[in-house]
VOMI-785140 format. One line per 2 residues: number of its first residue (from 1); their letters; for each residue z, y, x of C-alpha. Coordinates in pm, whole numbers. Example, Ala and Ser with C-alpha at 12.3 -4.5 7.8 and 13.67 -1.06 7.14 Angstrom:
residues 2
1) AS) 780:-450:1230; 714:-106:1367
This chain:
residues 369
1) ML) 322:-4472:-2535; 208:-4140:-2672
3) KY) -80:-3978:-2488; 158:-3697:-2389
5) NQ) 406:-3937:-2222; 123:-4122:-2052
7) LV) -12:-3799:-1909; 332:-3690:-1781
9) QA) 384:-4027:-1611; 38:-4026:-1454
11) LK) 81:-3675:-1320; 425:-3760:-1178
13) EE) 272:-4047:-986; 5:-3814:-848
15) LE) 256:-3547:-753; 490:-3787:-575
17) QA) 205:-3858:-334; 97:-3493:-299
19) PA) 228:-3260:-26; 435:-2958:-129
21) GA) 209:-2669:-222; -90:-2888:-314
23) KL) -285:-2735:-599; -300:-2931:-923
25) AT) -632:-2979:-1100; -713:-2714:-1359
27) RL) -618:-2774:-1720; -985:-2824:-1808
29) EL) -1023:-3084:-1532; -709:-3264:-1650
31) RQ) -840:-3271:-2008; -1166:-3422:-1892
33) KY) -1002:-3671:-1657; -742:-3802:-1904
35) GC) -921:-3741:-2232; -643:-3518:-2365
37) TR) -633:-3210:-2582; -543:-2870:-2440
39) TT) -210:-2878:-2625; -119:-3212:-2467
41) VD) -199:-3085:-2117; 0:-2764:-2173
43) RA) 303:-2963:-2295; 283:-3198:-1998
45) IA) 266:-2911:-1747; 563:-2743:-1918
47) EL) 763:-3066:-1893; 676:-3111:-1524
49) TR) 777:-2750:-1459; 1116:-2803:-1626
51) EG) 1174:-3115:-1417; 1082:-2934:-1095
53) YV) 763:-3126:-1014; 537:-2821:-1028
55) YS) 542:-2443:-1041; 277:-2197:-1155
57) LR) 150:-1868:-1014; -21:-1640:-1264
59) GS) -392:-1610:-1200; -377:-1868:-924
61) GT) -291:-2210:-1066; -26:-2483:-1070
63) YA) 115:-2632:-750; 321:-2932:-641
65) AD) 682:-2835:-575; 879:-2943:-269
67) RE) 1055:-3241:-429; 1310:-3269:-150
69) TV) 1411:-2907:-206; 1423:-2957:-582
71) LE) 1630:-3276:-562; 1879:-3106:-331
73) GA) 1864:-2781:-522; 2098:-2845:-815
75) GV) 2289:-2522:-859; 2038:-2312:-658
77) SW) 2079:-1938:-718; 1881:-1626:-643
79) AL) 2017:-1277:-594; 1881:-936:-690
81) IT) 2033:-661:-474; 1977:-313:-617
83) PD) 2106:42:-563; 2210:80:-929
85) VM) 2262:-206:-1174; 2275:48:-1460
87) NS) 1918:159:-1390; 1692:22:-1664
89) IY) 1416:-41:-1408; 1633:-286:-1221
91) TA) 1746:-462:-1537; 1378:-510:-1624
93) IL) 1314:-652:-1275; 1609:-885:-1334
95) RG) 1460:-996:-1666; 1130:-1082:-1497
97) MC) 1311:-1282:-1229; 1518:-1468:-1488
99) DI) 1211:-1566:-1691; 1066:-1741:-1385
101) AR) 1399:-1877:-1260; 1475:-2039:-1595
103) QH) 1164:-2256:-1559; 1315:-2404:-1242
105) NI) 1679:-2427:-1351; 1773:-2150:-1108
107) SV) 2042:-1894:-1186; 2014:-1527:-1088
109) QI) 2294:-1298:-970; 2273:-919:-946
111) FN) 2453:-698:-694; 2501:-321:-677
113) TD) 2493:-116:-352; 2494:249:-470
115) HD) 2259:310:-173; 2555:229:56
117) VR) 2408:54:363; 2743:-92:465
119) RQ) 2799:-239:121; 2444:-376:127
121) YD) 2517:-542:463; 2838:-702:334
123) II) 2659:-840:27; 2377:-987:235
125) RS) 2621:-1135:489; 2811:-1313:211
127) LA) 2492:-1441:48; 2348:-1564:377
129) AA) 2673:-1747:459; 2666:-1908:113
131) RI) 2306:-2023:170; 2173:-1842:-134
133) GG) 1841:-1988:-248; 1648:-1661:-239
135) VV) 1691:-1283:-247; 1498:-992:-396
137) LV) 1611:-677:-214; 1562:-318:-329
139) PA) 1678:-148:-7; 1903:157:3
141) ID) 1716:478:85; 1910:531:410
143) KE) 1687:378:679; 1960:340:940
145) GQ) 2137:8:989; 1937:-204:747
147) EA) 1741:-419:990; 2054:-611:1101
149) AC) 2128:-723:745; 1772:-848:694
151) RL) 1796:-1039:1020; 2088:-1232:873
153) LV) 1857:-1359:600; 1583:-1444:849
155) DN) 1821:-1622:1087; 1972:-1825:802
157) QV) 1623:-1911:671; 1690:-1751:333
159) PF) 1361:-1668:155; 1354:-1302:50
161) VF) 1122:-1040:-93; 1136:-661:-69
163) CN) 1092:-470:-394; 994:-99:-421
165) RK) 1010:-39:-44; 1043:-221:288
167) VE) 1295:-198:568; 1141:-61:886
169) GV) 1132:-308:1171; 1134:-615:946
171) HD) 788:-768:939; 623:-1061:762
173) VP) 842:-1022:452; 651:-984:122
175) LV) 673:-651:-59; 630:-604:-434
177) CS) 584:-238:-525; 428:-1:-774
179) NG) 121:206:-691; 305:535:-648
181) YY) -6:728:-547; -187:620:-862
183) GG) 120:700:-1074; 129:1057:-942
185) YL) -244:1096:-990; -228:952:-1343
187) AT) 53:1188:-1450; -111:1500:-1311
189) KH) -455:1407:-1442; -307:1371:-1790
191) LL) -151:1719:-1774; -485:1869:-1673
193) EQ) -669:1681:-1948; -419:1817:-2201
195) GY) -519:2172:-2108; -243:2268:-1865
197) VR) -383:2451:-1563; -85:2497:-1332
199) PA) 127:2179:-1297; 437:2184:-1077
201) FL) 586:1887:-892; 954:1796:-878
203) GM) 1069:1510:-656; 1281:1401:-361
205) KA) 1119:1316:-30; 1409:1088:71
207) YS) 1244:835:-162; 920:712:-6
209) VS) 776:650:-353; 836:1016:-441
211) LE) 612:1118:-153; 346:871:-266
213) RY) 355:1027:-612; 330:1372:-457
215) YG) 12:1270:-274; -132:1147:-606
217) YA) -33:1479:-768; -202:1675:-488
219) AA) -516:1461:-511; -554:1530:-884
221) IM) -501:1904:-830; -765:1924:-558
223) EA) -1006:1697:-744; -999:1953:-1025
225) GM) -1107:2223:-778; -768:2395:-788
227) DL) -558:2530:-502; -233:2351:-421
229) DR) 36:2620:-454; 335:2516:-242
231) RC) 559:2740:-453; 506:2493:-737
233) VA) 628:2198:-530; 995:2100:-486
235) LE) 1051:1801:-258; 1419:1869:-190
237) TD) 1564:1829:-538; 1944:1830:-521
239) FQ) 2057:1514:-702; 2420:1601:-624
241) AE) 2406:1916:-839; 2574:1925:-1179
243) WP) 2230:1943:-1343; 1968:1805:-1098
245) GY) 1634:1976:-1153; 1785:2280:-1328
247) SE) 1777:2523:-1034; 1436:2404:-912
249) TT) 1285:2444:-1260; 1441:2789:-1295
251) VF) 1284:2894:-963; 945:2769:-1085
253) LR) 967:2959:-1412; 1067:3288:-1244
255) LD) 753:3300:-1030; 509:3584:-1094
257) NP) 257:3317:-1190; 481:3034:-1319
259) PD) 363:2677:-1379; 269:2576:-1731
261) SI) 376:2213:-1683; 611:2005:-1467
263) FC) 576:1654:-1329; 919:1494:-1266
265) AG) 840:1230:-1007; 1148:1013:-1056
267) ES) 1485:981:-1220; 1847:979:-1109
269) FK) 2024:770:-1371; 2375:896:-1304
271) KP) 2255:1257:-1338; 1913:1245:-1505
273) LL) 1664:1490:-1360; 1501:1541:-1699
275) NG) 1826:1675:-1846; 1824:1960:-1595
277) VY) 1454:2031:-1646; 1482:2046:-2025
279) KA) 1798:2259:-2009; 1636:2512:-1774
281) IE) 1330:2542:-2000; 1553:2591:-2304
283) HM) 1758:2860:-2127; 1436:3045:-2041
285) GL) 1348:3053:-2412; 1036:2842:-2372
287) NI) 889:2577:-2599; 798:2220:-2503
289) PG) 507:2132:-2516; 337:2460:-2611
291) DI) 472:2696:-2345; 531:2428:-2085
293) GV) 454:2059:-2070; 675:1793:-1911
295) IS) 582:1447:-1785; 800:1198:-1600
297) HD) 766:886:-1392; 935:548:-1449
299) NS) 959:575:-1831; 1335:521:-1839
301) VV) 1555:542:-2149; 1623:902:-2044
303) CL) 1272:991:-2165; 1368:890:-2519
305) QQ) 1689:1094:-2507; 1499:1422:-2473
307) SP) 1371:1640:-2757; 1079:1617:-2771
309) NT) 1053:1268:-2618; 898:1271:-2272
311) TA) 553:1139:-2191; 588:915:-1886
313) VS) 416:695:-1634; 573:356:-1685
315) YP) 701:179:-1374; 589:-188:-1396
317) AY) 943:-323:-1351; 919:-645:-1552
319) AS) 589:-740:-1386; 747:-667:-1047
321) GL) 1035:-903:-1127; 794:-1176:-1231
323) KA) 587:-1138:-916; 891:-1130:-687
325) AE) 1023:-1450:-846; 686:-1623:-817
327) IL) 679:-1533:-447; 1030:-1675:-402
329) CS) 910:-1999:-560; 624:-2010:-311
331) LM) 853:-1941:-15; 1101:-2208:-126
333) NK) 816:-2456:-153; 673:-2357:187
335) VQ) 345:-2232:42; 141:-2030:290
337) LP) 113:-1676:153; -179:-1441:230
339) AG) -144:-1228:542; -3:-882:478
341) GL) 230:-982:197; 173:-669:-13
343) YI) 169:-712:-393; 94:-389:-578
345) QH) 170:-350:-949; -6:-75:-1144
347) PE) 175:176:-1367; 54:284:-1710
349) LV) 78:604:-1914; 305:615:-2220
351) KR) 213:917:-2437; 478:1104:-2633
353) ES) 528:1464:-2751; 632:1651:-2435
355) CL) 285:1743:-2308; 49:1776:-2603
357) GP) -106:2084:-2443; -88:2464:-2487
359) AA) -273:2426:-2817; 35:2256:-2960
361) QR) 223:2587:-2959; -68:2775:-3114
363) GT) -92:2510:-3385; 278:2546:-3464
365) EG) 250:2924:-3483; -47:2895:-3715
367) QE) 146:2666:-3950; 438:2915:-3957
369) R) 204:3200:-4053
């Protein structure tokens, strides 16, 4: 037999005697124990993963799978329940889930709620009745009536993970989320570093993450020794308007001392907030980025549809999908998770042309002269 086949067989024999969730020796230890190369060990682990003997958690190690669950699990599916399947964030979360699910021969379904709590309940009821293998839930923003749906999953022993936000009253369920506070701080700090001195904030307090980003915005303002002007804060953005963000931006720009930059703390994908912001700035005869800078959160495709393209804090959607799927694997294999169950992913800044600083306008004028 080839060394590779020998190693696979030896590890299978070990794993058949190991309890579910037992940690496999490290790759270095396996190389030393069996006298194999790193490539041989990597191939063997990949083969055992495909056959359902083991699963891996990034930064943690490789673990013995619950063989009884795997043997009975032909045709196991997971579900991603989101408010908007057209939102590029949720498609990236789906991609992360699928990349983990594929390693375990698990299929992934996606469901759309449009933030309709009743529709969310009906979806969950159907999935629980069908004994779905696992669920990643991005809850609707309406807090009323959601606990009952989550109880259906708990009562039917369906493993599930919250993504972005939790449902109040439902405890001991893991949450994968982005560091909204840091995202708001990062965006505002960048505006200040670019030379803007009066950033405004545009968000919607109905979204808990929007408030987190507002706190990060406020922290960066105060850290710079500046006063927080409430006239430059809009937390009641009307996403039902024809151009969300247009009226709020117009109010900002008509102040006696208007802001020189705007932080859009989130996006509505059916009616993009950035469209309204850019249109209002254009109608006021101002230049981006010289007269006023713009930065957004989430780094959606909408940022690339603007002229100039919008600098953004990138929501770690793909990483969130990976982590949520890894947690589902652990729950299915009855692995004891750390107390608290909070898994925070960190956003990053993607620099483009929309907030190069006030000097950008002066540079353009100098070139024209």
